[in-house]
C-alpha positions in Angstrom: 0.0 0.0 0.0 1.8 3.1 -1.2 5.3 3.7 -2.5 8.7 3.0 -1.0 11.7 5.3 -1.7 15.1 4.7 -0.2 18.4 6.4 -0.8 21.5 4.5 0.5 24.9 6.3 0.7 27.9 4.2 1.7 31.7 4.2 1.8 33.5 1.0 1.0 37.0 0.8 2.5 39.2 -1.8 1.0 42.5 -0.8 2.5 44.0 1.8 4.8 45.2 3.6 1.7 42.9 6.5 1.0 43.0 5.6 -2.7 41.2 2.4 -1.8 38.0 4.1 -0.7 34.8 3.9 -2.9 31.7 6.0 -2.5 28.3 4.5 -3.6 25.0 6.4 -3.6 22.0 4.3 -4.6 18.4 5.5 -5.3 15.8 2.8 -4.9 12.1 3.0 -5.7 9.7 0.1 -4.7 12.7 -2.2 -4.0 14.2 -1.7 -7.4 17.5 0.3 -7.7 16.9 3.0 -10.3 20.2 4.8 -10.3 23.6 4.6 -8.7 26.6 6.9 -8.4 29.9 5.1 -8.0 33.0 7.1 -7.4 35.2 4.5 -9.1 33.1 4.9 -12.3 32.8 8.7 -11.7 29.3 9.1 -12.9 25.7 8.1 -12.4 24.5 4.8 -14.0 20.8 4.0 -14.6 19.3 0.5 -14.2 15.7 1.2 -15.2 14.2 3.3 -18.0 13.6 6.2 -15.6 17.1 5.7 -14.1 18.8 5.9 -17.5 17.1 9.1 -18.2 17.9 10.6 -14.8 21.6 9.4 -15.1 22.0 11.2 -18.4 20.6 14.4 -17.0 22.4 14.2 -13.7 25.8 13.5 -15.4 25.4 16.8 -17.3 24.2 18.9 -14.3 25.4 20.1 -10.8 24.3 16.7 -9.3 27.5 15.1 -10.6 29.8 17.7 -9.0 28.0 17.3 -5.7 28.5 13.5 -5.8 32.1 13.7 -6.8 32.8 15.8 -3.7 31.2 13.3 -1.3 34.2 10.9 -1.6 36.4 13.6 -0.1 33.8 15.2 2.3 32.2 12.1 3.6 34.4 9.0 3.1 38.0 10.2 3.4 37.0 12.6 6.2 35.7 9.7 8.2 38.3 7.1 7.3 40.2 7.4 10.6 37.0 6.7 12.5 36.2 3.7 10.4 39.7 2.2 10.8 39.8 2.8 14.5 36.7 0.7 15.2 
């Protein structure tokens, strides 16, 4: 009954080297991932018809610059906290 929207942002730490950090930002609607930003790929990728359209638009707009900054702002900034736990 109704719609389900979820956004999941995560940092994946594969080594203590700051170059081994990956930022993933996924947009999910009704349990289907529509679009994902991956810092390793460096752009949005769509997985549904709507997601592909959004990815094309977001890769040309200010959304891409905002996501590219999250690796530095969110993941690398918190790397010491992650490794200390």
